[in-house]
C-alpha positions in Angstrom: -21.8 2.6 -27.3 -25.2 2.0 -25.3 -26.5 -1.3 -24.4 -30.0 -2.0 -23.4 -30.5 -3.5 -19.8 -33.7 -5.4 -18.4 -34.8 -4.4 -15.1 -33.1 -7.2 -13.6 -29.8 -6.3 -14.9 -30.0 -2.5 -13.8 -30.9 -3.8 -10.2 -28.1 -6.3 -10.3 -25.4 -3.9 -11.4 -26.3 -1.7 -8.5 -26.1 -4.8 -6.2 -22.7 -5.2 -7.8 -21.4 -1.8 -7.6 -23.4 0.6 -5.4 -25.7 -1.6 -3.1 -26.4 0.6 -0.4 -27.6 3.6 -2.4 -31.1 2.6 -2.9 -33.8 0.2 -1.9 -34.7 -2.6 -4.0 -37.9 -0.6 -4.7 -36.1 2.2 -5.1 -34.0 0.7 -7.9 -37.2 -0.7 -9.5 -38.7 3.0 -9.3 -35.5 4.4 -10.8 -35.7 2.1 -13.7 -39.2 2.6 -14.4 -38.6 6.4 -14.3 -35.5 6.4 -16.4 -37.5 4.2 -19.3 -40.5 6.9 -18.8 -37.8 9.6 -19.7 -36.4 7.1 -22.8 -39.9 6.6 -24.1 -41.0 10.5 -23.9 -37.9 11.6 -25.7 -37.1 8.9 -27.9 -33.6 8.8 -26.8 -31.6 6.2 -24.8 -29.8 7.1 -21.6 -26.7 5.9 -21.0 -26.6 3.4 -17.8 -24.1 4.9 -15.5 -24.6 3.3 -11.9 -22.2 6.1 -10.3 -23.7 8.9 -12.0 -27.3 8.0 -11.1 -26.0 7.4 -7.1 -24.4 11.0 -7.7 -27.7 12.5 -9.3 -30.4 10.6 -7.1 -31.3 10.2 -3.5 -33.7 8.0 -1.8 -35.4 9.2 1.8 -37.6 6.7 3.8 -40.0 9.6 4.1 -40.6 13.2 4.8 -39.0 13.2 8.5 -35.8 11.4 6.9 -35.9 14.2 3.9 -36.0 17.0 6.8 -32.9 16.1 8.5 -30.9 17.5 5.4 -33.6 19.9 4.0 -35.3 22.8 5.5 -38.9 21.7 6.5 -40.2 25.2 6.1 -39.1 25.6 2.5 -39.9 22.1 1.5 -43.1 21.1 4.1 -44.3 18.6 1.5 -43.9 16.6 -1.8 -45.8 18.8 -3.9 -44.1 21.7 -2.6 -40.6 19.7 -3.3 -41.9 19.0 -6.8 -41.5 22.7 -7.5 -38.0 22.5 -7.0 -36.7 18.8 -8.4 -38.2 15.8 -9.5 -39.7 13.5 -7.1 -40.0 10.0 -7.9 -42.6 8.1 -5.4 -41.9 4.8 -4.4 -45.3 2.2 -4.5 -46.8 1.1 -1.4 -44.4 3.2 0.9 -43.7 6.7 2.3 -40.3 6.4 0.4 -39.3 8.7 -2.3 -36.2 9.7 -4.9 -35.2 13.0 -5.4 -33.1 14.4 -8.2 -30.4 16.0 -6.0 -30.7 20.1 -6.4 
């Protein structure tokens, strides 16, 4: 069973269950990204807050990312895109990746 959620409901469920995983702007970017996938595939995606938190990670910037991943292998976002999905967050240096 799949229920449709609005952007507001999507963000609220994260606040209720896993508020510390993504910034407000990150939650909005994730919602838009998932909607784009649904639109391009024509299939609905089941909302699972815990699964999303396990599959995606938000970073404040590349310096933050390089605390966890090698700078030589992933020097910039273009290179990182060759390995995983990168969701850039508008008006900031922050971004979300699909964990790999």
